[in-house]
Structures are given as structure tokens and as C-alpha cells.
N, C-alpha and C positions, 0 to 999 in steps of 0.2 A: 470104826463107827464112832461118831462124836456123841458122847453120852451126857455131857454137861451143858449142851446148847440145843435149843429147839429150833425147828424150821417152820416158818409160817408162810403160807402161800395165799396171797390175795386172789380174788376173782377178777371179773372185768370182761366177760364175754370173749370176743375174739382178741382182745388185748392180751389174753392169756398165752398167745404164741410167744410173747416175751419170756414168760415163766418157763415154757417148754424149752426154749433156748438155754436159759440158765441151768435148768436141771440136766439137760444133755451134757453140758460142760461139766457139771458135778459128777455125772456118771463116768465121763471120760477120765476124770482124775480119781475116781473111786471114793468120792466124798459122800458119806452116808451119815444120817442122823438117827438117833434112837427114838426121837419123837418128832412127828410131823403133823401139823394141823392145817387143814386146807378148806377153802371156801369156793363153791361154784366151779368156775373154770379151773381154779387152782386145784380143786379136788380131782377133776378129770386128769390134769397133768400129773398130779401127785400119784395117781394110780400107776401110771407107767414108770414113775420114778421108783416106787416101792417094789414093783415087779422087775426092776432093773432092765428095762427095755428102751435103750436110747433110740431117739428119732421116731419112736412110735407115736408120741403126741404130735410131733411135727407133721408126720404123715396124715394123721387124722385131721389136724387143724388147717392144713394148707393143701396138700395134694388131693385128699379125698373131697375137700370142699369144692375144688375145681372140677373134679370128676363127677361128683354126685349132686352138687348144688343143693346141699341139705339144709340151707338156711333161707327162709323166705316166707312170705304171706301165704303161699299155697299150702304149706305144711300146717300153718295155723288153722286154715279153713278145713283141711282134710283130716288132720290128726289132733288138732287142738293145741299145737305147740309150734312156735316159730322155727325151732329146730326139728328135724325129722327124728323122733324118738326111737322108732323101730330100727332105723339104720344105725344110730349112734349107740344105742344101749342093747342091741341084740346082734345085728349082722356084723358090726365092727368087731366087738370083742370075741364073738363066737365063730366068726367065719372069715371076714375080709382082712382084719388086722388082729389075728388071734392074740388074746390076752394070756399071759403066762400066770394063770391062777396058782399053779403049784409054787412058783417062786414067791409070789405075793404072800401066800398063806404061810410059807416057811420063813419069811423075813421076820426076825425078832423085833423089829421096830414097831412102835405104836403109831398107827395112822388113824387120825380122827378127821371126820368130815362134818362141817358145820351145816346144820339145817335149821329152818324156822318152823316151830310147831304152830300150826294154824289155829289150834284151839287156845293155846296160852299166849301166843305172841312172843314167846321167848326163844332164844337160841338153844339148841341142843347139839351135842357133840357125839356123833355115832361112829362106831367102828365095827368091823366084821373080820374076825380072824379065825372063826371056828370052822371055816370051810364051806359056808353057804354062799355059793356063787351068785344066785339070784338076789339074795339080800344085799350083797355087796353092790351089785348093779343098781338096785333100787335106791340105795343110800346115795350113791353118786348122782343118780338122776334127780333125786329130791334136792340135793344140795345145789344143783344147776338149773332148777326149774324157776325161771324168772316169773315174777308176779305179772298178772294180766295177759301174758302171752304164752303161758304154759299151764297144763293141768296140775292140780294138786296130786302129789304122789303119796301113796300109802306105804308105810314101813311099820311092820309089827302092829297093824291096825290103827296107826296114828297118821293124820294128814300133815304133810310137810310141804314147804316150798323153799326157795333159794335161801341159803344161810346168810347171804349178804344183806338181806332185809334188816337184820338185827346186828350181825357181827361180821363186818366185812374184813377186818384185820384183827384176828383173835389173839392179840398179844396177852390180854389179861387171862385168857384161858391157858396159854402156855405157862405163864407165871404161876397160875394156880396149880398147875401140874408139877411144879417144882423146878422149872427152868427159868432162872433169873437172867440168863443171857440168851438172846435169840437172834437168828438170822431171818429177816423179812424180805421176801421177794414181792415187791409192790409193782403195780401195773400203771401207775401214774407218775408224772414228773414231780419232783419236790416243789412244793409251793402251790400245787393244784388244790383248789377248793371248789366244791359244787356250788355254783351261784344261783341255782334254782331255789324255789320256795316250797316248803312243805305245805300241804293242804289237807284238810279233813276229807277223808274218803267217804263218798256217799254210801248210804246204807244198802243200796241195791247191789253194790259190789262186794263180793264175799259176804253175803248177807248172813251166812251161817257161822261166820268167824269174826265176831266183833273185836276180839283182841288182836287179830291180825290186822284189821283196819287201823287200830290205834298204832300198831308198829309201823305200818306203811305211812301213816301221817307224820311220823317223826324221822323218817329214813334219812333225809338229806342232812338234818342237823346232827344226827348221830354219827353219820359217816365223816362229816367235817370235824367233829370232836375227836374221832379216832385218828384222823390225819394230823391234828394238832398233837395228840399224844405220841404218835409215831415219831414226829420230828423232834419233840422234846427228848424222847428216850434215845433217839439217834445222836443228838447233840451231847447227851450226857454219857454216851458210850454203853448204854444198857442194851441197845440193839445195833446190829449191823444191817443196813438196808441196801439191797441191790434193786435199783429202779431205773427206768429209761432215762437216758441223758439227752437224747435228741428230742425235739418237739414232737409230741404225740400226734400221729396222723391216722391212727387206727381207732375206730369207734367200736362200740359193743357188738354191733352186727355187721362189721366190715366183711366184704366179700372180695376185695381187690387183692389178688395173689401177690402182686409186686410189693404192696405196702406190708402185707403180712410177712413176706419173706425178709424184708428189711428189718422188721421188728424182731423176728426170730433171730436173725444174725446178730443184732445188737445184744440181745439177751445172751446168746452163746458167747460172744466176745467178752462181755462183762463177767459172766460166770467163769470163763477161762482165766481172766485176769485175777479174779478173786482167789481162785485156787492157786495160781502160780505165785501170788504174793504171800500165800500162807497166812491169811488173816485170822484163822482159827487156831 
């Protein structure tokens, strides 16, 4: 287990299949980290990594998507979430793709998932290693609950949404936890910047959470600043970044199995190369 280097997993919706490929390669080579911090889709993939279940995330992200079509507007209408939450956070871990809770809770690594507190508008970093299975699933669901197309998720009586609203690439969190050197698995090509414009969020949207509206109105600028920081730290040798090299063809809500498979394989091959070169 690597104890002096942290592992940071970016989100990105279905682009997270890249991360699942990298992590499967890590598991093949037995590469483990004592500290992992993950956001949104990265949190979902990180769960299978910490429970040491190779290809589980791939099965969830590609094979089960084809079989169950769990992504789409009909789920937003019927369940209030663009992803089928009952399938993803109940039937998958407890029935269809059984999650190895025992291995997860026995793993000595610290695993934090980033969420956005709707009341404060700030990021929080939640973990669950006491054995509470439902709380663990609630945290990962909160970290992955995209604004506007997902319901607010309650954890410990606090309302949360996707951690990527405020902290998409939690390098500063890892450094604050004592990890001066980190490996980042990113889901965008180097040089990418979001060219959209931030806009003030109308009061009727999340009317009970004014601080959340402020956070949402700054989301694009903050993400671009984090991308700037990531590239500076990569150039200075403070972080090692594994990111897609081919032009990105998968979007956040991609359903094309062929595109997803290609991105997974790219991630696996890059993760395998990283391990074979012994870069840590």
C-alpha cells in the first residue's frame, strides 16, 4: 500500500468509465493507496476499488447500462433523477452486482467522497468505515447527485448534492490531509476548459438553498481554475496525472456502448502502463 501519496478521482458522469479502466489496471498490479478522495462518478468507481472488486465498475457502467437502460428522461420523470437511483443504489450493490461490504470496511485505507452541502454551499468530505452500509450508499449517492436532474440526498439529516459543484478535483483536500504528492485520475484531456458562462441562478431554483445557488453560479469558473492548478502542479512534478489521450467522444450522459468500451480500454491501458513503468 502506497502511504506517502494520495489518489484523487475526478467525476464526469459516464466519462468515469475511463477511471474504472485505470483502477482495474491498478487492481491487477496490486497498487493500493492509503488515502483516496473521490467525486461523483469517481466516488462510484472508488467504492469498487476500495472493496477490491475488479471489473465491477465496468460491469455497472457499460454492461448493465445496455441491459437496464438506467439513464434517461423517463427516470427523471418517474423517480426525480436522470439515473435510476433504486437500481443503482439498491439493486446493484445488494442484489445484481453484490458489493463486498466486508472487504470495504476491513480495508485500512481512508476513502473520502466529496459532497456539496446545500445549506452552506461548501464542499464536505464524508467517509463511512464504521459498518453502516446504508450510510455508505447514501454518501456515494449524494456525491453523484447532479444538480437540476437529481433529488437532494439527506445524510445525517443534512441535504447534499454532487461534490463536483464545488470541488471537482480535490487536490487541496489531499494536500491538507498531509499528502504532498498525489496521483490524479482526470476525465478530460489536457488543455480542456469549459467555455460556457456562469450565470446567476434564479431564486425559484433551489429556493430553500440560497448558498447553493451562489455555488452553482460560480461552478464553471471554479472548475477552470482547478484545471489550471492541476496542470501547474503536474508540470512542477507535484502530481502525476492519468488522463485520456484520445479526443474525448463520451459526454456526461453517454449511452453508446462502443464509445464507453473504447474509453474504458484506454483507461485500462494507461493504468497498466503507469504500473509497469513503476512511476511511484
